[in-house]
Every structure is written in C-alpha cells, then in structure tokens.
MISETI-613472 format. One record per residue (C-alpha): residue number from 1; z, y, x. Coordinates in nm, 4 decimals, always signed. Last residue first. Layout:
% MISETI-613472
> NUM Z Y X
...
This chain:
% MISETI-613472
> 420 +1.2999 +4.1882 -2.8158
> 419 +1.0231 +4.4375 -2.8493
> 418 +0.8505 +4.2076 -3.1134
> 417 +1.0974 +4.2348 -3.3425
> 416 +1.0893 +4.5952 -3.3471
> 415 +0.7323 +4.5616 -3.4135
> 414 +0.7989 +4.3585 -3.7419
> 413 +1.0548 +4.6251 -3.8731
> 412 +0.8258 +4.9012 -3.8321
> 411 +0.5774 +4.7270 -4.0073
> 410 +0.8366 +4.6432 -4.2726
> 409 +0.9526 +5.0142 -4.2899
> 408 +0.5850 +5.0947 -4.3431
> 407 +0.5680 +4.8607 -4.6324
> 406 +0.8860 +4.9953 -4.7841
> 405 +0.7257 +5.3494 -4.7919
> 404 +0.4650 +5.1807 -5.0193
> 403 +0.7519 +5.0770 -5.2395
> 402 +0.8549 +5.4171 -5.2583
> 401 +0.5362 +5.5715 -5.3312
> 400 +0.4361 +5.2998 -5.6012
> 399 +0.7951 +5.3989 -5.7701
> 398 +0.7532 +5.7586 -5.7542
> 397 +0.3867 +5.7637 -5.8759
> 396 +0.4490 +5.5035 -6.1596
> 395 +0.7600 +5.6732 -6.3113
> 394 +0.6814 +6.0329 -6.3153
> 393 +0.8644 +6.4031 -6.2675
> 392 +0.7404 +6.5738 -5.9406
> 391 +0.9423 +6.6000 -5.6663
> 390 +0.9574 +6.2660 -5.4397
> 389 +0.5431 +6.3323 -5.3944
> 388 +0.3984 +6.6690 -5.5287
> 387 +0.1791 +6.5578 -5.8230
> 386 -0.1904 +6.6677 -5.8318
> 385 -0.3045 +6.7938 -6.1697
> 384 -0.6622 +6.9266 -6.1211
> 383 -0.6010 +7.3136 -6.1236
> 382 -0.8828 +7.4144 -5.9120
> 381 -0.8355 +7.4678 -5.5590
> 380 -0.7298 +7.7581 -5.3489
> 379 -0.5161 +7.8793 -5.6734
> 378 -0.2091 +7.8451 -5.4976
> 377 -0.0601 +7.5978 -5.7188
> 376 -0.3817 +7.3943 -5.6360
> 375 -0.3562 +7.4399 -5.2428
> 374 +0.0000 +7.3488 -5.2427
> 373 -0.0614 +7.0342 -5.4279
> 372 -0.3727 +6.9305 -5.2002
> 371 -0.1633 +6.9628 -4.8754
> 370 +0.1333 +6.7529 -5.0311
> 369 -0.1135 +6.5046 -5.1685
> 368 -0.2667 +6.4535 -4.8448
> 367 +0.0475 +6.4285 -4.6238
> 366 +0.1679 +6.1543 -4.8777
> 365 -0.1390 +5.9439 -4.8531
> 364 -0.1472 +5.9640 -4.4728
> 363 +0.1799 +5.7607 -4.4507
> 362 +0.0152 +5.4728 -4.6581
> 361 -0.2782 +5.4972 -4.4400
> 360 -0.1238 +5.5287 -4.0934
> 359 +0.0762 +5.2135 -4.2069
> 358 -0.2233 +5.0350 -4.3060
> 357 -0.4342 +5.1268 -4.0103
> 356 -0.1569 +5.0361 -3.7639
> 355 -0.0279 +4.7064 -3.9475
> 354 -0.3963 +4.6012 -3.9703
> 353 -0.4537 +4.6613 -3.5934
> 352 -0.1760 +4.4355 -3.4994
> 351 +0.1771 +4.4850 -3.3059
> 350 +0.2708 +4.7862 -3.4897
> 349 +0.4210 +5.0366 -3.2775
> 348 +0.1544 +5.2707 -3.4013
> 347 +0.2882 +5.2458 -3.7469
> 346 +0.6156 +5.3747 -3.6549
> 345 +0.4624 +5.6933 -3.4977
> 344 +0.2562 +5.7296 -3.8187
> 343 +0.5722 +5.7156 -4.0299
> 342 +0.7802 +5.9498 -3.8079
> 341 +0.4851 +6.2195 -3.8261
> 340 +0.4382 +6.2073 -4.2069
> 339 +0.8053 +6.1994 -4.2607
> 338 +0.8681 +6.4980 -4.0487
> 337 +0.5558 +6.6833 -4.1883
> 336 +0.7468 +6.6389 -4.5073
> 335 +1.0737 +6.7694 -4.3967
> 334 +0.8861 +7.0567 -4.2549
> 333 +0.7235 +7.1437 -4.5825
> 332 +1.0741 +7.1280 -4.6998
> 331 +1.1980 +7.3668 -4.4518
> 330 +0.8874 +7.6003 -4.5346
> 329 +0.9961 +7.5994 -4.9056
> 328 +1.3130 +7.6953 -4.8282
> 327 +1.2188 +7.9838 -4.5910
> 326 +0.9619 +8.1151 -4.8322
> 325 +1.1971 +8.1292 -5.0943
> 324 +1.4569 +7.8992 -5.2637
> 323 +1.4254 +7.9755 -5.6195
> 322 +1.0648 +8.1087 -5.6528
> 321 +0.9420 +7.8536 -5.3669
> 320 +1.0981 +7.5621 -5.5549
> 319 +0.9383 +7.6942 -5.8852
> 318 +0.6066 +7.7187 -5.7473
> 317 +0.6770 +7.3606 -5.5927
> 316 +0.7191 +7.2184 -5.9522
> 315 +0.3514 +7.2873 -6.0495
> 314 +0.2455 +6.9031 -6.0663
> 313 +0.5301 +6.8101 -6.3066
> 312 +0.8706 +6.9521 -6.3667
> 311 +0.7242 +7.2913 -6.4578
> 310 +0.5632 +7.1403 -6.7989
> 309 +0.3894 +7.4901 -6.8540
> 308 +0.4922 +7.7861 -6.6613
> 307 +0.6319 +8.0350 -6.8973
> 306 +0.8246 +7.8387 -7.1217
> 305 +1.1712 +7.9469 -6.9276
> 304 +1.0434 +7.7788 -6.5894
> 303 +0.9065 +8.1205 -6.4862
> 302 +1.2340 +8.2728 -6.4489
> 301 +1.4269 +8.0903 -6.1915
> 300 +1.7571 +8.1075 -6.1172
> 299 +1.8843 +7.7559 -6.0717
> 298 +1.8967 +7.7720 -5.6843
> 297 +1.8664 +8.1381 -5.5857
> 296 +1.6107 +8.4065 -5.6327
> 295 +1.4302 +8.3088 -5.3342
> 294 +1.5160 +8.3817 -4.9684
> 293 +1.1585 +8.5269 -4.8459
> 292 +1.0159 +8.6667 -5.1800
> 291 +1.0667 +8.4192 -5.4725
> 290 +0.8883 +8.6418 -5.7233
> 289 +0.5632 +8.5898 -5.5689
> 288 +0.5566 +8.2205 -5.5963
> 287 +0.6868 +8.2335 -5.9517
> 286 +0.4118 +8.4893 -6.0288
> 285 +0.1489 +8.2644 -5.8613
> 284 +0.2521 +7.9769 -6.0816
> 283 +0.2515 +8.1952 -6.3852
> 282 -0.1215 +8.2968 -6.3202
> 281 -0.2061 +7.9140 -6.2207
> 280 -0.0684 +7.7869 -6.5890
> 279 -0.2415 +8.0780 -6.7827
> 278 -0.5659 +8.0626 -6.6140
> 277 -0.7544 +7.9195 -6.8980
> 276 -0.6011 +8.1750 -7.1494
> 275 -0.6895 +8.4658 -6.9360
> 274 -1.0084 +8.3404 -6.9323
> 273 -1.0800 +8.2922 -7.2983
> 272 -0.9898 +8.6829 -7.3133
> 271 -0.6698 +8.8556 -7.4696
> 270 -0.5440 +8.9920 -7.1048
> 269 -0.8158 +9.0370 -6.8631
> 268 -0.8117 +8.7771 -6.5515
> 267 -0.7787 +8.9348 -6.2210
> 266 -0.4705 +8.7257 -6.1286
> 265 -0.5791 +8.4070 -6.2279
> 264 -0.9377 +8.4492 -6.1027
> 263 -0.9581 +8.2105 -5.7979
> 262 -1.0652 +7.9342 -6.0350
> 261 -1.1051 +8.0834 -6.3801
> 260 -1.3142 +7.7918 -6.5417
> 259 -1.2716 +7.5099 -6.2837
> 258 -1.1002 +7.2928 -6.5041
> 257 -1.3913 +7.3257 -6.7618
> 256 -1.6193 +7.2305 -6.4900
> 255 -1.4224 +6.8944 -6.4377
> 254 -1.4525 +6.8188 -6.8051
> 253 -1.8228 +6.8833 -6.8326
> 252 -1.8792 +6.6666 -6.4978
> 251 -2.1697 +6.4210 -6.6408
> 250 -2.3607 +6.7358 -6.7524
> 249 -2.6971 +6.6398 -6.6356
> 248 -2.6607 +6.9407 -6.3879
> 247 -2.3321 +6.8760 -6.2865
> 246 -2.3721 +6.5318 -6.2372
> 245 -2.6743 +6.5907 -5.9995
> 244 -2.4853 +6.8311 -5.8110
> 243 -2.1838 +6.5923 -5.7308
> 242 -2.4189 +6.3159 -5.6585
> 241 -2.5922 +6.5633 -5.3974
> 240 -2.2539 +6.6941 -5.2454
> 239 -2.1618 +6.3222 -5.2037
> 238 -2.4917 +6.2525 -5.0233
> 237 -2.4120 +6.5668 -4.7850
> 236 -2.0831 +6.4484 -4.7413
> 235 -2.1418 +6.1024 -4.6456
> 234 -2.4301 +6.2222 -4.3904
> 233 -2.1587 +6.4486 -4.2139
> 232 -1.9053 +6.1959 -4.1985
> 231 -2.1601 +5.9312 -4.0845
> 230 -2.2015 +6.1395 -3.7554
> 229 -1.8079 +6.0699 -3.6832
> 228 -1.8578 +5.7106 -3.6450
> 227 -1.6606 +5.4498 -3.8333
> 226 -1.3819 +5.2722 -3.6233
> 225 -1.0957 +5.2071 -3.8516
> 224 -0.9303 +5.5552 -3.8074
> 223 -1.2641 +5.7174 -3.9699
> 222 -1.3008 +5.4380 -4.2459
> 221 -0.9363 +5.4952 -4.3602
> 220 -0.9402 +5.8625 -4.3694
> 219 -1.2553 +5.8686 -4.5319
> 218 -1.1306 +5.6306 -4.8107
> 217 -0.8180 +5.8300 -4.8341
> 216 -1.0255 +6.1426 -4.8989
> 215 -1.2141 +6.0021 -5.1890
> 214 -0.9130 +5.8482 -5.3159
> 213 -0.7583 +6.1719 -5.3490
> 212 -1.0310 +6.3604 -5.4839
> 211 -1.1171 +6.0776 -5.7422
> 210 -0.7545 +6.0927 -5.8688
> 209 -0.7721 +6.4639 -5.9163
> 208 -1.0763 +6.3799 -6.1116
> 207 -0.9139 +6.1835 -6.3764
> 206 -1.1519 +6.1226 -6.6721
> 205 -1.0737 +5.8520 -6.7792
> 204 -1.4652 +5.7847 -6.7588
> 203 -1.4778 +5.9539 -6.4147
> 202 -1.1835 +5.7592 -6.3041
> 201 -1.4285 +5.4436 -6.3851
> 200 -1.7133 +5.5749 -6.1689
> 199 -1.4806 +5.6996 -5.8819
> 198 -1.3468 +5.3144 -5.8651
> 197 -1.7122 +5.2126 -5.8159
> 196 -1.8202 +5.4749 -5.5844
> 195 -1.5013 +5.4309 -5.3741
> 194 -1.5604 +5.0554 -5.3195
> 193 -1.9365 +5.0702 -5.2957
> 192 -1.9928 +5.3573 -5.1040
> 191 -1.6995 +5.2619 -4.8307
> 190 -1.8332 +4.9305 -4.8385
> 189 -2.1727 +5.0567 -4.7181
> 188 -2.0482 +5.3284 -4.4973
> 187 -1.8261 +5.1226 -4.2805
> 186 -1.9674 +4.7489 -4.2210
> 185 -2.3271 +4.8004 -4.2840
> 184 -2.3225 +5.1575 -4.1394
> 183 -2.2529 +5.0125 -3.7852
> 182 -1.9637 +5.1495 -3.5912
> 181 -1.7435 +4.9277 -3.7723
> 180 -1.8744 +4.6468 -3.5945
> 179 -1.5528 +4.5811 -3.3400
> 178 -1.3022 +4.6190 -3.6282
> 177 -1.4435 +4.3833 -3.8714
> 176 -1.1299 +4.2396 -3.9785
> 175 -0.9242 +4.4980 -3.8887
> 174 -1.1351 +4.7572 -4.0792
> 173 -1.1637 +4.5380 -4.3697
> 172 -0.7983 +4.4795 -4.4075
> 171 -0.6801 +4.8224 -4.3381
> 170 -0.9904 +4.9286 -4.5867
> 169 -0.8663 +4.6831 -4.8733
> 168 -0.4944 +4.8096 -4.8172
> 167 -0.5671 +5.2018 -4.8153
> 166 -0.7897 +5.1379 -5.1445
> 165 -0.5303 +4.9059 -5.3490
> 164 -0.2793 +5.1637 -5.2838
> 163 -0.4817 +5.4565 -5.4225
> 162 -0.6079 +5.2352 -5.7162
> 161 -0.2609 +5.1192 -5.7848
> 160 -0.1571 +5.4890 -5.8458
> 159 -0.4857 +5.5548 -6.0024
> 158 -0.3767 +5.2808 -6.2663
> 157 -0.1232 +5.5175 -6.4117
> 156 +0.1520 +5.3085 -6.5496
> 155 +0.3609 +5.4192 -6.8260
> 154 +0.7368 +5.4115 -6.8726
> 153 +1.0268 +5.2580 -7.0420
> 152 +0.8024 +5.1130 -7.2892
> 151 +0.5120 +4.9766 -7.0858
> 150 +0.2344 +5.2115 -7.1597
> 149 -0.1021 +5.1799 -6.9468
> 148 -0.1683 +5.5594 -6.8729
> 147 -0.4784 +5.7503 -6.7700
> 146 -0.7061 +5.7821 -7.0851
> 145 -0.7916 +6.1331 -7.1673
> 144 -0.8126 +6.2853 -7.5213
> 143 -0.6080 +6.5956 -7.4597
> 142 -0.2854 +6.3787 -7.4927
> 141 -0.3627 +6.0082 -7.4623
> 140 -0.6608 +5.7793 -7.5693
> 139 -0.6004 +5.4599 -7.7121
> 138 -0.6357 +5.1410 -7.4680
> 137 -1.0027 +4.9977 -7.4078
> 136 -1.0225 +5.2509 -7.0879
> 135 -0.6633 +5.1776 -6.9420
> 134 -0.7566 +4.8155 -6.9167
> 133 -1.0879 +4.8883 -6.6786
> 132 -0.8708 +5.0777 -6.4452
> 131 -0.5953 +4.8037 -6.4307
> 130 -0.8809 +4.5530 -6.3887
> 129 -1.0185 +4.7383 -6.1043
> 128 -0.6716 +4.7938 -5.9494
> 127 -0.6133 +4.4204 -5.9756
> 126 -0.9394 +4.3273 -5.7867
> 125 -0.8108 +4.5557 -5.5078
> 124 -0.4839 +4.3765 -5.5042
> 123 -0.6894 +4.0528 -5.4786
> 122 -0.9101 +4.1500 -5.2070
> 121 -0.5980 +4.2396 -5.0181
> 120 -0.4475 +3.9009 -5.0766
> 119 -0.4580 +3.7932 -4.7027
> 118 -0.3929 +4.1083 -4.5140
> 117 -0.0903 +4.1946 -4.7613
> 116 +0.0595 +3.8760 -4.6376
> 115 +0.0727 +4.0402 -4.2841
> 114 +0.3349 +4.2875 -4.4321
> 113 +0.6155 +4.0337 -4.4142
> 112 +0.8449 +4.1502 -4.6857
> 111 +1.1957 +4.2551 -4.5602
> 110 +1.0910 +4.6483 -4.6127
> 109 +0.9213 +4.5606 -4.9431
> 108 +1.2433 +4.4524 -5.1092
> 107 +1.4220 +4.7809 -5.0061
> 106 +1.1286 +4.9790 -5.1063
> 105 +1.1348 +4.8035 -5.4379
> 104 +1.4994 +4.8642 -5.4946
> 103 +1.4414 +5.2173 -5.4159
> 102 +1.1726 +5.2608 -5.6404
> 101 +1.3791 +5.0909 -5.9303
> 100 +1.6717 +5.3404 -5.8291
> 99 +1.4389 +5.6434 -5.8213
> 98 +1.2705 +5.5854 -6.1592
> 97 +1.6063 +5.5471 -6.3297
> 96 +1.7073 +5.8870 -6.1674
> 95 +1.3804 +6.0136 -6.2931
> 94 +1.4732 +5.9029 -6.6416
> 93 +1.8094 +6.0585 -6.6356
> 92 +1.6762 +6.3832 -6.5042
> 91 +1.3815 +6.4369 -6.7647
> 90 +1.6274 +6.4100 -7.0570
> 89 +1.9377 +6.5823 -6.9181
> 88 +1.8534 +6.8975 -7.1112
> 87 +1.8396 +6.7075 -7.4360
> 86 +1.6855 +6.8612 -7.7509
> 85 +1.3823 +6.7047 -7.6726
> 84 +1.0967 +6.9665 -7.6021
> 83 +1.3139 +7.2693 -7.5698
> 82 +1.5824 +7.1056 -7.4037
> 81 +1.3398 +6.9471 -7.1739
> 80 +1.1736 +7.2791 -7.0998
> 79 +1.4736 +7.4369 -7.0265
> 78 +1.6052 +7.1535 -6.8083
> 77 +1.3109 +7.0936 -6.6270
> 76 +1.2758 +7.3094 -6.3039
> 75 +1.6619 +7.2654 -6.1968
> 74 +1.6187 +6.9215 -6.2908
> 73 +1.3169 +6.8530 -6.0843
> 72 +1.4645 +7.0769 -5.7728
> 71 +1.7843 +6.8276 -5.7690
> 70 +1.5578 +6.5345 -5.7930
> 69 +1.3432 +6.6726 -5.5199
> 68 +1.5992 +6.7661 -5.2890
> 67 +1.7982 +6.4163 -5.2846
> 66 +1.4444 +6.2487 -5.2732
> 65 +1.3267 +6.4445 -4.9953
> 64 +1.6709 +6.3371 -4.7886
> 63 +1.6555 +6.0109 -4.8809
> 62 +1.3149 +5.9746 -4.7374
> 61 +1.3981 +6.1685 -4.4406
> 60 +1.7231 +5.9459 -4.3813
> 59 +1.5206 +5.6346 -4.4603
> 58 +1.2536 +5.7144 -4.1583
> 57 +1.5399 +5.8375 -3.9380
> 56 +1.7052 +5.4970 -3.9908
> 55 +1.4158 +5.2799 -3.9328
> 54 +1.5282 +4.9483 -4.0852
> 53 +1.6367 +4.6640 -3.8277
> 52 +1.4773 +4.4297 -3.5860
> 51 +1.5879 +4.6415 -3.2804
> 50 +1.6986 +4.9903 -3.3340
> 49 +1.9822 +4.8887 -3.5472
> 48 +1.9770 +4.9852 -3.9204
> 47 +2.0678 +4.6328 -4.0780
> 46 +2.3027 +4.5671 -3.7566
> 45 +2.2033 +4.3013 -3.5209
> 44 +2.4509 +4.0090 -3.4531
> 43 +2.2890 +3.7954 -3.6615
> 42 +1.9523 +3.8950 -3.5451
> 41 +2.0387 +3.8405 -3.1817
> 40 +2.1679 +3.5013 -3.2159
> 39 +1.8564 +3.3926 -3.4013
> 38 +1.6645 +3.5667 -3.1242
> 37 +1.8229 +3.3257 -2.8595
> 36 +1.7754 +3.0274 -3.1041
> 35 +1.4020 +3.0993 -3.1236
> 34 +1.2866 +3.2206 -3.4565
> 33 +1.1125 +2.9319 -3.6340
> 32 +0.7777 +2.8432 -3.7221
> 31 +0.5821 +2.8582 -3.3859
> 30 +0.9026 +2.8207 -3.2126
> 29 +0.9934 +2.4602 -3.3695
> 28 +0.6421 +2.3472 -3.2778
> 27 +0.6499 +2.4553 -2.9273
> 26 +1.0200 +2.2391 -2.8937
> 25 +0.8233 +1.9516 -3.0544
> 24 +0.5524 +1.9628 -2.8093
> 23 +0.8239 +2.0215 -2.5372
> 22 +1.0326 +1.7166 -2.6487
> 21 +0.6977 +1.5020 -2.6701
> 20 +0.5923 +1.6058 -2.3152
> 19 +0.9372 +1.5105 -2.1592
> 18 +0.9430 +1.1767 -2.3384
> 17 +0.6050 +1.0965 -2.2123
> 16 +0.6983 +1.2151 -1.8488
> 15 +1.0167 +0.9832 -1.8800
> 14 +0.8314 +0.6929 -2.0371
> 13 +0.5900 +0.7211 -1.7566
> 12 +0.8545 +0.7348 -1.4712
> 11 +1.0201 +0.4158 -1.6305
> 10 +0.6864 +0.2467 -1.6230
> 9 +0.6658 +0.3184 -1.2444
> 8 +0.4343 +0.5944 -1.0969
> 7 +0.4137 +0.4780 -0.7257
> 6 +0.3354 +0.7909 -0.4911
> 5 +0.0180 +0.7704 -0.2420
> 4 +0.0766 +0.8819 +0.0984
> 3 +0.2287 +0.5392 +0.2406
> 2 -0.1098 +0.3730 +0.1449
> 1 -0.0200 +0.0093 -0.0070
C-alpha cells in the first residue's frame, strides 16, 4: 500500500455521512426558522428597539400628526356638526373610532411580512377594479356622484383602495422587470394601461381629484422604478392631448364646472354666478388671511361658523392657518416633511428593490396629497376635493393611510433584522 494515500475506513465514511446530514438539516432549519442566536436577540429586544423593532421616530411623528389633526378637526367641525346633527361631538367621536381602527390596522401591518404583498399585487389591483366597478352600480350620493360604498359605520371610497393598489402593483412590476424598465414595453405601456383604465372608471363617478393623485403616483412609481426621463415628456404631451379631446367632446363637463372661477375667488362680483361658484375658495382665503403670523388662537376661527362649507373636510387647513397662523401652519408642514423624509429613509434601507419602491411610493402619497391640498385651498389649483392626510375627516382615507404606514414600518422592521 502506498504510504502517501489515506485509507478511508467504514467508520470514517459513516462519520462523514453523519456530518453532511447534520449540516443539511441545520441549513433547512436556518432556511425556515430563525437561528438560535437571533431567537435570543429577538426575545431580549424591546418593541421600539433599534434592531428588529418598530421605528420609534416614525411612530412618534405619525402620533403627533394624529393628535394635532384630531384637535384641529374638532375645532373646525363642532359648529357645523351642531348645526347639521345637533351634536357638536358627532364628527369627533367618529374620527376617534376611525383612528382606533387605523392604529390597529397599522400595528397588524407592521408585523406583516410585506414580501407577501409582492405575490398578491395583481390580486389587490383586481380588487381595486372590482370596487371601482361596484360603486358605479350603487345609488348615487349627494350631487349625483358615485364615490362611496356604504358599510354601515362608515363608507369605503374605492379610489383610496386604487391609490394603494397602483403603488403596490408598480412596486411589484418595477422590481420584477427592473433591468428592462428603460424599454417602453415595460414602463410606458403598463403605465398607460393601468392608469388609463382606472382613470376611465373614476371619470364615470366622477372623481377627478382621485385621477390627479393616481396619475402623479403612477409617474413617481415608474420613474423611481427605472423609466427614462424622456418618456415623462412624451407622456405629458399624450395626456394633454387626451384632456383636450375630452374637453372638446364634452367628456369633462363636470371637471370644467369645477374650474369655474379658478383664480378669481377674490375678484368675483357679488350676486353673480361666479360669486356663488367661488364661495368656498373665497372663504378659505379669508380664513388664511385672517390668521396672520400667529393666528387668532385655537378654537377662535370665524370662518368655521357656517361661512366655509364643511370645514372639517378638504379645507381644514384653512382653519388651521386662521387659528394657528403662518407659524403654526409652517410647523405642521415641517412635521409632514419629516414624516416623508423618515419614511423614504426607512424604505431605502430595505433589503430588496420591492421594499424600497413600495415604501417610497406609500410615503410619497402623503407628500403628494399635502402639496395638492395646500394648492387647492390657496386657489393655485381648482377646487377638486383633495383631503389633508391625518387632518381631514373621513374613515376610509384615514384607515388606509395608517395601514399603509404600517407597511412602511414592516419594511423597516425587516431591514433592521437583516442588520443583526
């Protein structure tokens, strides 16, 4: 027998086999379960810890906005609430209920594995289409519009589901075809199909503010997903052409009526049709101008006493400026900016492209709605009915927003786990 050759006995073979089998079983365990060292870390980790816990700054910002928003919603609504329902606390009590449901949804979603949404994104988009179709066959609401599905305690607005579905779908699509998003086939074409069909259904409601928001979100998701910048210009030209065609053919009669008096709220003559059509915007500007630098004081608004119609809804920020002044309004806008910044920062830490795109999209929705709401109440945009996140009264919008913030927290939680 050659002296340099190693003899492998049967016992050695068995030991090698047992070692490989043990390693294989250990690998399977680590694939489906957390390693023992991580189990110890998770057991000893606090709920709001840096690693594997919910992001405390993000939660505090959301809580701060909810507290300020609820206080201002009550201040803006109690006169109108008493006049219409006989109970000054009607809107406050319902809003608190919505907040409780929303926080519960946010908590559940923060523990939910957001990657599961990657798998069901087309299903969620299909559910949004179903809700948009369902609302069209239901009886019309106030003003002949069809925007809500009644569920007893509150109404569901399908456009809120559609906003989330669009963000989720394009996060799924762009992460799946990330290397091909520069091609029109994988960027412009799906964008046109999804946005075009949803916009068509929203026109039938009609709900043009929803079209604007979903359109902006579609562009944001496709752009951060990898679409070339030059396609934005092509899309803008095509969209302008479609709008012009609809305007000429009368397809935008409702939208054109909402544009009556745009930019003329302070120049309309009393007693004219223009005076009536600009009533809400004009009183919004009166409220903003009356606030001055420091405001009239919390609860001291004059315009909420039946001058500004339904001040607890889309024009609530006008009452905020009137009572808290320019300084108070600027601080609130700064808090919103911090929320958007923190949300995007957390999303960029995600371990995958889907998490990054989804988190940035969900956070961007808040920034988009805040900017558009401010432009509307200051008459820079036509009065299209865009709610202010966490401030405006409403169940489906608030609950959906809080659930979406829970997804952002889930993305952050998983990113923190990967760091350990």
